[in-house]
N, CA, C and O atoms as a MOPAC input file, in Angstrom:
PM7 MOZYME 1SCF
protein

 N     39.00100 1    15.57700 1   144.01900 1
 C     38.92400 1    16.56900 1   143.26600 1
 C     37.97600 1    17.40900 1   144.20400 1
 O     37.81100 1    18.52300 1   143.70600 1
 N     37.34200 1    17.26300 1   145.31200 1
 C     36.50200 1    18.08000 1   146.00700 1
 C     37.28800 1    18.85400 1   146.74500 1
 O     36.72800 1    19.84700 1   147.21000 1
 N     38.63200 1    18.68100 1   147.04600 1
 C     39.59600 1    19.90900 1   147.57600 1
 C     39.89700 1    20.77700 1   146.39200 1
 O     40.33800 1    21.89400 1   146.66200 1
 N     39.74000 1    20.46700 1   145.13200 1
 C     40.03300 1    21.52700 1   144.02400 1
 C     38.90800 1    22.41400 1   144.08400 1
 O     39.01500 1    23.61500 1   143.83500 1
 N     37.60300 1    21.73700 1   144.47700 1
 C     36.55800 1    22.75200 1   144.29100 1
 C     36.35900 1    23.57700 1   145.37800 1
 O     35.50900 1    24.46600 1   145.34300 1
 N     37.22100 1    23.32600 1   146.56800 1
 C     37.24100 1    24.42600 1   147.56900 1
 C     37.86800 1    25.77000 1   147.17600 1
 O     37.40400 1    26.85300 1   147.53200 1
 N     38.91400 1    25.62300 1   146.44700 1
 C     39.74300 1    26.83200 1   146.03500 1
 C     39.04800 1    27.31200 1   144.69900 1
 O     38.97700 1    28.53000 1   144.53300 1
 N     38.57700 1    26.55200 1   143.81900 1
 C     37.76800 1    27.09300 1   142.85300 1
 C     36.37700 1    27.73900 1   143.25000 1
 O     36.02900 1    28.65800 1   142.50800 1
 N     35.64700 1    27.46800 1   144.13700 1
 C     34.59600 1    28.23900 1   144.46500 1
 C     35.28500 1    29.56500 1   145.29300 1
 O     34.67500 1    30.61600 1   145.09500 1
 N     36.23700 1    29.64100 1   146.01400 1
 C     36.62500 1    30.76800 1   146.43700 1
 C     37.24300 1    31.61600 1   145.61600 1
 O     37.45300 1    32.77300 1   145.97900 1
 N     37.62400 1    31.15900 1   144.39100 1
 C     38.12800 1    32.06200 1   143.25600 1
 C     36.84600 1    32.66500 1   142.61900 1
 O     36.75400 1    33.87400 1   142.40700 1
 N     35.88900 1    31.80800 1   142.33200 1
 C     34.81000 1    32.48300 1   141.24600 1
 C     33.41700 1    32.87400 1   142.21700 1
 O     32.34700 1    33.30300 1   141.78600 1
 N     33.69200 1    32.65500 1   143.32700 1
 C     32.23800 1    33.31200 1   144.13500 1
 C     32.71400 1    34.53200 1   144.49300 1
 O     33.64900 1    34.67900 1   145.28000 1
 N     31.97700 1    35.63900 1   143.82700 1
 C     32.34800 1    36.99700 1   144.25600 1
 C     31.75100 1    37.52700 1   145.39700 1
 O     30.67400 1    37.10300 1   145.81500 1
 N     32.37200 1    38.41600 1   145.92200 1
 C     32.07400 1    39.03900 1   147.30000 1
 C     31.38600 1    40.43300 1   146.68500 1
 O     32.19700 1    41.30100 1   146.35900 1
 N     30.15300 1    40.69200 1   146.52000 1
 C     29.55900 1    41.55600 1   145.78700 1
 C     29.78600 1    43.17600 1   146.50100 1
 O     29.92500 1    44.26500 1   145.94400 1
 N     29.76300 1    42.89300 1   147.62100 1
 C     30.20200 1    44.38900 1   148.56200 1
 C     31.42000 1    44.79200 1   148.11600 1
 O     31.59200 1    46.01000 1   148.14000 1
 N     32.27000 1    44.15500 1   147.73600 1
 C     33.71800 1    44.52700 1   147.51200 1
 C     33.75100 1    45.16100 1   146.02000 1
 O     34.71700 1    45.86900 1   145.73500 1
 N     32.88800 1    44.97100 1   145.20100 1
 C     32.41200 1    45.66800 1   143.76000 1
 C     32.47600 1    47.14300 1   143.92400 1
 O     33.11200 1    47.86600 1   143.15800 1
 N     31.86600 1    47.52400 1   144.84500 1
 C     31.55600 1    49.09500 1   144.95600 1
 C     32.83000 1    49.78600 1   145.72600 1
 O     32.66400 1    50.94600 1   146.10500 1
 N     33.99300 1    49.20100 1   145.96300 1
 C     34.88600 1    49.96000 1   146.59500 1
 C     35.92400 1    50.13500 1   145.61400 1
 O     36.15600 1    49.38900 1   144.66300 1
 N     36.62300 1    51.36400 1   145.98600 1
 C     37.83900 1    52.06400 1   144.88200 1
 C     38.84200 1    51.23000 1   145.17900 1
 O     39.44400 1    51.09900 1   144.11300 1
 N     39.38900 1    50.57500 1   146.01500 1
 C     40.19000 1    49.67200 1   146.15500 1
 C     40.21200 1    48.40000 1   145.15300 1
 O     41.24600 1    48.00500 1   144.61400 1
 N     39.16100 1    47.91300 1   145.00300 1
 C     39.16100 1    46.69800 1   144.13400 1
 C     39.24100 1    47.04400 1   142.62600 1
 O     39.60600 1    46.11800 1   141.90200 1
 N     38.95000 1    48.26000 1   142.02500 1
 C     38.98500 1    48.84700 1   140.88000 1
 C     40.46600 1    49.30200 1   140.48800 1
 O     41.02200 1    49.17700 1   139.39700 1
 N     40.95200 1    49.86100 1   141.66500 1
 C     42.49500 1    50.33500 1   141.40300 1
 C     43.45300 1    49.10600 1   141.25500 1
 O     44.49400 1    49.16400 1   140.60000 1
 N     43.00900 1    47.96400 1   141.93000 1
 C     43.88100 1    46.68500 1   141.94000 1
 C     43.62000 1    46.10700 1   140.81500 1
 O     44.53200 1    45.42800 1   140.34200 1
 N     42.38500 1    46.19100 1   140.09000 1
 C     42.05300 1    45.45400 1   138.79000 1
 C     42.59100 1    46.32700 1   137.78800 1
 O     42.97000 1    45.83900 1   136.72300 1
 N     42.67800 1    47.66300 1   138.01800 1
 C     43.46500 1    48.28100 1   136.85000 1
 C     44.74600 1    48.23500 1   136.90200 1
 O     45.30800 1    48.20100 1   135.80700 1
 N     45.52100 1    48.21800 1   138.00900 1
 C     47.03500 1    48.03500 1   137.92800 1
 C     47.42700 1    46.43900 1   137.41600 1
 O     48.54300 1    46.20400 1   136.95300 1
 N     46.46600 1    45.46000 1   137.54300 1
 C     46.62100 1    44.12400 1   137.29000 1
 C     46.42800 1    43.82400 1   135.88900 1
 O     47.10600 1    42.96300 1   135.32800 1
 N     45.55800 1    44.47600 1   135.31100 1
 C     45.44700 1    44.95400 1   133.94000 1
 C     46.62700 1    45.39400 1   133.10200 1
 O     47.05200 1    44.82000 1   132.09900 1
 N     47.10400 1    46.52300 1   133.67700 1
 C     48.33300 1    46.96200 1   133.06500 1
 C     49.36000 1    46.25800 1   133.22300 1
 O     50.04200 1    46.12300 1   132.20700 1
 N     49.80200 1    45.63700 1   134.36300 1
 C     50.68600 1    44.74200 1   134.61300 1
 C     50.58300 1    43.59000 1   133.86900 1
 O     51.67900 1    43.30500 1   133.38600 1
 N     49.73900 1    42.83200 1   133.58600 1
 C     49.28300 1    41.77900 1   132.82900 1
 C     49.26900 1    41.75600 1   131.35700 1
 O     49.32700 1    40.71300 1   130.70500 1
 N     49.20300 1    42.77100 1   130.92400 1
 C     49.06400 1    43.17700 1   129.48000 1
 C     50.82500 1    43.66100 1   128.91600 1
 O     51.32400 1    43.67000 1   127.79000 1
 N     51.37100 1    44.00700 1   130.23000 1
 C     52.88500 1    44.13000 1   129.74600 1
 C     53.05800 1    45.53600 1   128.92600 1
 O     53.84200 1    45.60600 1   127.97900 1
 N     52.22300 1    46.72300 1   129.38300 1
 C     52.24100 1    48.04500 1   128.77000 1
 C     53.57000 1    48.44600 1   128.98700 1
 O     54.25200 1    48.86500 1   128.05200 1
 N     54.02900 1    48.35100 1   130.21000 1
 C     55.44600 1    48.89900 1   130.29700 1
 C     56.64000 1    48.10500 1   129.71500 1
 O     57.81000 1    48.44200 1   129.90000 1
 N     56.30700 1    47.17000 1   129.09400 1
 C     57.57200 1    46.27000 1   128.65200 1
 C     57.24400 1    46.53600 1   127.21400 1
 O     57.91500 1    45.86100 1   126.43200 1
 N     56.23400 1    47.48600 1   126.58700 1
 C     56.03800 1    47.51700 1   125.45200 1
 C     55.66600 1    46.04400 1   124.38700 1
 O     56.17800 1    45.80200 1   123.29400 1
 N     54.81400 1    45.37000 1   124.99300 1
 C     54.68200 1    44.13200 1   124.28100 1
 C     53.88100 1    44.28600 1   122.80400 1
 O     54.06800 1    43.52200 1   121.85700 1
 N     53.00200 1    45.36700 1   122.80100 1
 C     52.50800 1    45.38400 1   121.54800 1
 C     53.32700 1    45.99500 1   120.61800 1
 O     53.47900 1    45.50600 1   119.49900 1
 N     54.03100 1    47.31400 1   121.07000 1
 C     55.06800 1    47.53400 1   120.04400 1
 C     55.95800 1    46.58400 1   119.48100 1
 O     56.18700 1    46.51900 1   118.27300 1
 N     56.56700 1    45.69600 1   120.51500 1
 C     57.63100 1    44.85600 1   119.90500 1
 C     56.67000 1    43.60200 1   118.94000 1
 O     57.28000 1    42.90100 1   118.13300 1
 N     55.60500 1    43.48400 1   119.07600 1
 C     54.67600 1    42.46300 1   118.09100 1
 C     54.64900 1    43.28500 1   116.96300 1
 O     54.87300 1    42.69500 1   115.90600 1
 N     54.39100 1    44.73300 1   116.88100 1
 C     54.30800 1    45.51200 1   115.95100 1
 C     55.55800 1    45.67100 1   115.15000 1
 O     55.35000 1    45.76400 1   113.94000 1
 N     56.49900 1    45.71000 1   115.43400 1
 C     57.93500 1    45.76900 1   114.71300 1
 C     58.25300 1    44.63100 1   114.13400 1
 O     58.87500 1    44.67400 1   113.07300 1
 N     57.89400 1    43.39200 1   114.70900 1
 C     58.24200 1    42.06600 1   113.94500 1
 C     57.15600 1    41.45400 1   113.11200 1
 O     57.24800 1    40.30400 1   112.68400 1
 N     56.03100 1    42.30500 1   112.86400 1
 C     55.14800 1    42.01600 1   112.14100 1
 C     55.47300 1    41.95400 1   110.52100 1
 O     55.93800 1    42.92300 1   109.92100 1
 N     55.22400 1    40.92200 1   110.00500 1
 C     55.42700 1    40.80700 1   108.54500 1
 C     54.45800 1    41.55300 1   107.78100 1
 O     53.39500 1    41.97600 1   108.23500 1
 N     54.88900 1    41.69900 1   106.55700 1
 C     54.19900 1    42.97100 1   105.37500 1
 C     52.81500 1    42.19100 1   105.34200 1
 O     51.94700 1    42.96300 1   105.75100 1
 N     52.39600 1    41.22200 1   105.08300 1
 C     51.07200 1    40.55300 1   104.81200 1
 C     50.02800 1    40.23100 1   105.88200 1
 O     48.84900 1    39.94000 1   105.67700 1
 N     50.66500 1    40.33200 1   107.07600 1
 C     50.14200 1    39.63000 1   108.42600 1
 C     48.92400 1    40.44000 1   108.58400 1
 O     49.07100 1    41.62600 1   108.28900 1
 N     47.76300 1    40.08100 1   108.97800 1
 C     46.49100 1    40.62800 1   109.64800 1
 C     46.99800 1    41.24600 1   110.95000 1
 O     47.59300 1    40.59800 1   111.81100 1
 N     46.75600 1    42.37300 1   111.01700 1
 C     46.93100 1    43.14900 1   112.26900 1
 C     45.87600 1    43.04400 1   113.36700 1
 O     46.14600 1    43.13900 1   114.56400 1
 N     44.86600 1    42.87600 1   112.95900 1
 C     43.55600 1    42.76100 1   113.55900 1
 C     43.48100 1    41.10600 1   114.53900 1
 O     43.02000 1    40.90000 1   115.66200 1
 N     44.02200 1    40.31800 1   113.72600 1
 C     44.36100 1    39.00300 1   114.44000 1
 C     45.37800 1    39.04300 1   115.52600 1
 O     45.12900 1    38.64300 1   116.66300 1
 N     46.53600 1    39.53500 1   115.15800 1
 C     47.46200 1    39.74500 1   116.24100 1
 C     47.10400 1    40.54000 1   117.36200 1
 O     47.48400 1    40.26700 1   118.50100 1
 N     46.39200 1    41.50800 1   117.08300 1
 C     45.80900 1    42.42000 1   118.14900 1
 C     45.06100 1    41.89500 1   119.04400 1
 O     45.24100 1    42.22500 1   120.21600 1
 N     44.10900 1    41.01500 1   118.72200 1
 C     43.19200 1    40.04900 1   119.48100 1
 C     43.71400 1    38.90000 1   120.11000 1
 O     43.15500 1    38.49100 1   121.12800 1
 N     44.87000 1    38.21900 1   119.58100 1
 C     45.48000 1    37.27300 1   120.00300 1
 C     46.08700 1    37.40700 1   121.25700 1
 O     45.91700 1    36.54000 1   122.11400 1
 N     46.88400 1    38.54800 1   121.49100 1
 C     47.76500 1    38.78000 1   122.46600 1
 C     46.79200 1    38.60500 1   123.91000 1
 O     46.93500 1    37.71000 1   124.74300 1
 N     45.75000 1    39.74200 1   123.95300 1
 C     44.83600 1    40.05200 1   125.03800 1
 C     44.24100 1    38.37400 1   125.49500 1
 O     44.21100 1    37.92500 1   126.64100 1
 N     43.83500 1    37.71500 1   124.31800 1
 C     43.08500 1    36.21200 1   124.47600 1
 C     44.02500 1    35.32600 1   124.97300 1
 O     43.70100 1    34.47000 1   125.79800 1
 N     45.24600 1    35.45000 1   124.52500 1
 C     46.60400 1    34.35400 1   125.16900 1
 C     46.67400 1    34.84100 1   126.70000 1
 O     46.66900 1    34.01900 1   127.61500 1
 N     46.73700 1    36.16100 1   126.91400 1
 C     47.14400 1    36.46000 1   128.22800 1
 C     45.95400 1    35.90900 1   129.05600 1
 O     46.16600 1    35.12600 1   129.98200 1
 N     44.65400 1    36.33000 1   128.71500 1
 C     43.39500 1    35.92500 1   129.47300 1
 C     43.30600 1    34.32600 1   129.62500 1
 O     42.80800 1    33.81500 1   130.62800 1
 N     43.76100 1    33.66400 1   128.68500 1
 C     43.58400 1    32.13100 1   129.03900 1
 C     44.83500 1    31.60100 1   129.73600 1
 O     44.72800 1    30.62200 1   130.47500 1
 N     45.85800 1    32.11300 1   129.56800 1
 C     47.06400 1    32.11500 1   130.57600 1
 C     46.86100 1    32.28400 1   132.05900 1
 O     47.18400 1    31.49100 1   132.94300 1
 N     46.25900 1    33.47700 1   132.18300 1
 C     45.80600 1    34.12800 1   133.72700 1
 C     44.74100 1    32.87800 1   134.25400 1
 O     45.04200 1    32.22400 1   135.25200 1
 N     43.74100 1    32.66500 1   133.65600 1
 C     42.65200 1    31.60100 1   133.61300 1
 C     43.36900 1    30.09400 1   134.37400 1
 O     43.05600 1    29.57200 1   135.44500 1
 N     44.26600 1    29.73100 1   133.51800 1
 C     44.86700 1    28.43900 1   133.83800 1
 C     45.91000 1    28.59800 1   135.12000 1
 O     46.14000 1    27.66000 1   135.88300 1
 N     46.41200 1    29.69700 1   135.23100 1
 C     47.41300 1    29.84600 1   136.39500 1
 C     46.54700 1    29.74600 1   137.67500 1
 O     46.76400 1    29.03400 1   138.65600 1
 N     45.37300 1    30.72600 1   137.43500 1
 C     44.72800 1    30.66600 1   138.95400 1
 C     43.91100 1    29.35000 1   138.96000 1
 O     43.60000 1    29.04700 1   140.11100 1
 N     43.54800 1    28.63500 1   138.19600 1
 C     42.81400 1    27.51900 1   138.31000 1
 C     43.67300 1    26.43800 1   139.21500 1
 O     43.26200 1    25.74200 1   140.14300 1
 N     45.03900 1    26.52300 1   138.62900 1
 C     46.15200 1    25.68200 1   139.35700 1
 C     46.36300 1    26.18800 1   140.67000 1
 O     46.10500 1    25.51600 1   141.66900 1
 N     46.86200 1    27.44400 1   140.71700 1
 C     46.92300 1    28.20400 1   142.25500 1
 C     45.77200 1    27.57900 1   143.02400 1
 O     45.90500 1    26.60700 1   143.76700 1
 N     44.46100 1    28.31200 1   142.75200 1
 C     43.68300 1    27.96200 1   143.73100 1
 C     43.27100 1    26.41500 1   144.02700 1
 O     42.87900 1    26.03100 1   145.12900 1
 N     43.39800 1    25.69700 1   143.03400 1
 C     43.42000 1    24.14400 1   143.31700 1
 C     44.41300 1    23.92100 1   144.43200 1
 O     43.97200 1    23.37000 1   145.44000 1
 N     45.42800 1    24.19500 1   144.41100 1
 C     46.34400 1    23.82900 1   145.30200 1
 C     46.11400 1    24.74700 1   146.66400 1
 O     46.69400 1    24.33500 1   147.66900 1
 N     45.42500 1    25.79500 1   146.77500 1
 C     45.25700 1    26.33400 1   147.72600 1
 C     44.02400 1    25.83600 1   148.64900 1
 O     43.88500 1    25.96100 1   149.86500 1
 N     43.07700 1    25.16300 1   147.58700 1
 C     42.02800 1    24.48600 1   148.42200 1
 C     42.48500 1    23.22400 1   148.85900 1
 O     41.91400 1    22.85700 1   149.88500 1
 N     43.34600 1    22.42500 1   148.40500 1
 C     44.18900 1    21.33100 1   148.97100 1
 C     44.80600 1    21.66700 1   150.28800 1
 O     44.55800 1    21.03100 1   151.31300 1
 N     45.59600 1    22.65800 1   150.22900 1
 C     46.57000 1    23.07100 1   151.27900 1
 C     45.50400 1    23.64100 1   152.42300 1
 O     45.91200 1    23.49100 1   153.57500 1
 N     44.31500 1    24.21700 1   152.29500 1
 C     43.53800 1    24.50500 1   153.39600 1
 C     42.98300 1    23.30000 1   153.89400 1
 O     43.06100 1    23.08100 1   155.10300 1
 N     42.34600 1    22.35600 1   153.01600 1
 C     41.91900 1    20.92900 1   153.45500 1
 C     43.09100 1    20.50400 1   154.51100 1
 O     42.92400 1    20.58600 1   155.72800 1
 N     44.06600 1    20.13000 1   154.02100 1
 C     45.16800 1    19.24700 1   154.75400 1
 C     45.52900 1    20.27800 1   155.65000 1
 O     46.16300 1    19.68900 1   156.52600 1
 N     45.49200 1    21.35700 1   155.90600 1
 C     46.13700 1    22.04000 1   157.42000 1
 C     44.92700 1    22.37700 1   158.09700 1
 O     45.12400 1    22.59600 1   159.29200 1
 N     43.75100 1    22.48900 1   157.73400 1
 C     42.30700 1    22.67700 1   158.64700 1
 C     42.56500 1    24.33800 1   158.77800 1
 O     42.12900 1    24.76900 1   159.84500 1
 N     43.05200 1    25.14300 1   158.09800 1
 C     43.00200 1    26.57700 1   157.95800 1
 C     41.84600 1    27.02200 1   157.04400 1
 O     41.85800 1    26.78900 1   155.83600 1
 N     41.07700 1    27.52200 1   157.52600 1
 C     39.82000 1    28.02800 1   156.55500 1
 C     40.64000 1    28.78800 1   155.10300 1
 O     41.68600 1    29.43000 1   155.20200 1
 N     40.07500 1    28.60100 1   154.09900 1
 C     40.53100 1    29.07000 1   152.77900 1
 C     40.72700 1    30.58000 1   152.84200 1
 O     41.65400 1    31.08000 1   152.20600 1
 N     39.85300 1    31.38300 1   153.61800 1
 C     39.78100 1    32.57800 1   153.68400 1
 C     41.03900 1    33.29600 1   154.52900 1
 O     41.36900 1    34.47000 1   154.36600 1
 N     41.64200 1    32.41300 1   155.41400 1
 C     42.73000 1    32.66600 1   156.12500 1
 C     44.08800 1    32.28700 1   155.80000 1
 O     45.05800 1    32.37300 1   156.55200 1
 N     44.06200 1    31.72100 1   154.22400 1
 C     45.25800 1    31.40300 1   153.53700 1
 C     45.79500 1    32.60600 1   152.92600 1
 O     45.10300 1    33.53400 1   152.50800 1
 N     47.29900 1    32.53400 1   152.88900 1
 C     48.07900 1    33.57900 1   152.53600 1
 C     47.98400 1    33.52600 1   150.73200 1
 O     48.89300 1    33.00300 1   150.08800 1
 N     47.01900 1    34.01200 1   150.20200 1
 C     46.73700 1    34.13100 1   148.67900 1
 C     46.98900 1    35.84100 1   148.17400 1
 O     46.35700 1    36.29000 1   147.21800 1
 N     47.59000 1    36.35300 1   148.64200 1
 C     48.00200 1    37.69400 1   147.91800 1
 C     49.41300 1    38.21100 1   148.26100 1
 O     49.97300 1    37.70200 1   149.23200 1
 N     50.04000 1    39.16900 1   147.55900 1
 C     51.01000 1    39.53400 1   147.80800 1
 C     52.28400 1    38.67000 1   147.83900 1
 O     52.38400 1    37.63300 1   147.18400 1
 N     53.34900 1    39.20600 1   148.71800 1
 C     54.58300 1    38.23300 1   148.68300 1
 C     54.27400 1    36.86000 1   149.32800 1
 O     54.92500 1    35.86700 1   149.00300 1
 N     53.36600 1    36.80900 1   150.16300 1
 C     53.32400 1    35.35100 1   150.76600 1
 C     52.56900 1    34.40700 1   149.74200 1
 O     52.63900 1    33.18200 1   149.84400 1
 N     51.95000 1    34.95000 1   148.89500 1
 C     51.69700 1    34.12200 1   147.67300 1
 C     52.86800 1    33.53300 1   146.80500 1
 O     52.87400 1    32.34000 1   146.50500 1
 N     53.97100 1    34.49600 1   146.36500 1
 C     54.91500 1    34.17200 1   145.75400 1
 C     56.10800 1    33.40700 1   146.75500 1
 O     56.96300 1    32.68700 1   146.23900 1
 N     56.07100 1    33.60100 1   147.93400 1
 C     57.29100 1    32.97300 1   148.41600 1
 C     56.75600 1    32.18500 1   149.64500 1
 O     57.52400 1    32.00300 1   150.58900 1
 N     55.49900 1    31.71300 1   149.68800 1
 C     55.09700 1    30.74600 1   150.72500 1
 C     54.18700 1    29.67700 1   149.90100 1
 O     54.42500 1    28.47100 1   149.95300 1
 N     53.17000 1    30.20600 1   149.17000 1
 C     52.35300 1    29.30300 1   148.85700 1
 C     52.89000 1    28.62700 1   147.54800 1
 O     52.94400 1    27.40700 1   147.38900 1
 N     53.23100 1    29.44800 1   146.74500 1
 C     53.92300 1    28.71200 1   145.45200 1
 C     55.02100 1    27.64500 1   145.80500 1
 O     55.00700 1    26.50400 1   145.34100 1
 N     55.80700 1    28.03900 1   146.51600 1
 C     57.08900 1    27.05300 1   146.86700 1
 C     56.48000 1    25.85100 1   147.28100 1
 O     56.79000 1    24.75700 1   146.80800 1
 N     55.45700 1    26.05100 1   148.31800 1
 C     55.09200 1    24.71000 1   148.88800 1
 C     54.21800 1    23.84900 1   147.43200 1
 O     54.29800 1    22.63300 1   147.25700 1
 N     53.59700 1    24.59000 1   146.71900 1
 C     53.08800 1    23.88300 1   145.71200 1
 C     54.26700 1    22.91800 1   144.88200 1
 O     54.22800 1    21.72000 1   144.60200 1
 N     55.35000 1    23.98000 1   144.60900 1
 C     56.50200 1    23.23900 1   143.93300 1
 C     56.75200 1    22.02000 1   144.42800 1
 O     56.85700 1    20.99100 1   143.75900 1
 N     56.87900 1    22.15000 1   145.94400 1
 C     57.36000 1    20.81000 1   146.46100 1
 C     56.54500 1    19.88500 1   146.52000 1
 O     57.08000 1    18.84200 1   146.89700 1
 N     55.33800 1    19.79100 1   146.28700 1
 C     54.31200 1    18.57000 1   146.23200 1
 C     54.56700 1    17.99400 1   144.63800 1
 O     54.13600 1    16.87100 1   144.37800 1
 N     55.20700 1    18.70300 1   143.67400 1
 C     55.52000 1    17.83400 1   142.57300 1
 C     56.45800 1    17.25300 1   142.37200 1
 O     57.41500 1    17.62600 1   143.05100 1
 N     56.72200 1    16.08000 1   141.39100 1
 C     57.80300 1    15.56400 1   141.47600 1
 C     58.98500 1    16.29300 1   140.92700 1
 O     58.78000 1    17.10600 1   140.02600 1
 N     60.21800 1    16.09400 1   141.37400 1
 C     61.38600 1    16.90200 1   141.31200 1
 C     61.19700 1    18.59700 1   141.50500 1
 O     61.19600 1    19.54000 1   140.71400 1
 N     61.06800 1    18.49100 1   142.70600 1
 C     60.41000 1    19.90300 1   143.10300 1
 C     61.77400 1    20.90300 1   143.16000 1
 O     61.60400 1    22.12000 1   143.09300 1
 N     63.08000 1    20.36100 1   143.28000 1
 C     64.07700 1    21.46900 1   142.66500 1
 C     64.23000 1    22.09200 1   141.23900 1
 O     64.58500 1    23.20800 1   140.85900 1
 N     63.82600 1    20.94500 1   140.58400 1
 C     63.70000 1    21.28200 1   138.93000 1
 C     63.03100 1    22.38000 1   138.87800 1
 O     63.55400 1    23.46300 1   138.61500 1
 N     61.46500 1    22.17000 1   139.19100 1
 C     60.56000 1    23.10800 1   139.01900 1
 C     60.91000 1    24.56000 1   139.82000 1
 O     60.63900 1    25.65200 1   139.32200 1
 N     61.54100 1    24.40100 1   141.11100 1
 C     61.70300 1    25.67500 1   141.77300 1
 C     63.05000 1    26.67500 1   141.02700 1
 O     63.16200 1    27.88900 1   141.19600 1
 N     63.80300 1    25.98100 1   140.35600 1
 C     64.63600 1    26.68700 1   139.37000 1
 C     64.21100 1    27.20400 1   138.32300 1
 O     64.65100 1    28.26900 1   137.89000 1
 N     63.18200 1    26.44000 1   137.69700 1
 C     62.48400 1    27.27200 1   136.61900 1
 C     61.43700 1    28.22300 1   136.77500 1
 O     61.05000 1    28.92000 1   135.83700 1
 N     60.88200 1    28.28700 1   138.12300 1
 C     59.93500 1    29.53600 1   138.53100 1
 C     60.90600 1    30.39400 1   139.05800 1
 O     60.86300 1    31.48700 1   138.49400 1
 N     61.79900 1    30.31500 1   139.95700 1
 C     62.49000 1    31.53500 1   140.47700 1
 C     64.14200 1    31.69700 1   139.78600 1
 O     64.85500 1    32.64800 1   140.10600 1

C-alpha cells in the first residue's frame, strides 16, 4: 500500500506556484470541455432522450457528478500504478511520463500488462 501512496501524494499535493500560470488554467479549461463532452453534444443527447415527467435538474446534476467520480477513480488507479512503477524502477515520480502521449502509449499499456489476461484488457482499452 505504501507504493500507492507515492502516486496519490503526487496526485493530490499541489504545486501552488503553478496555480498562477496561464498554462495551467488553459489546460484545466481544455480538460473540462473535453471531459464534459461538449463537442459530442452529451447534454443535447440526454435532453432528446428525456422522458416527459423526468426531473431535468436531477439529470443535469447527474452527468457532471458521474463524470467527476469517474475521473477521480481513473486518477487514483493510474497514479497508484505510477507510484508502483516509480518505486520498482527507481525513477523519481516527477520524472515518470505521466502526461500526453507517453501516458497513453507507455504507462497505460504497462499497467495493463500487470493485470491478469493483459491481452484482453489491452483490446478493451485500445
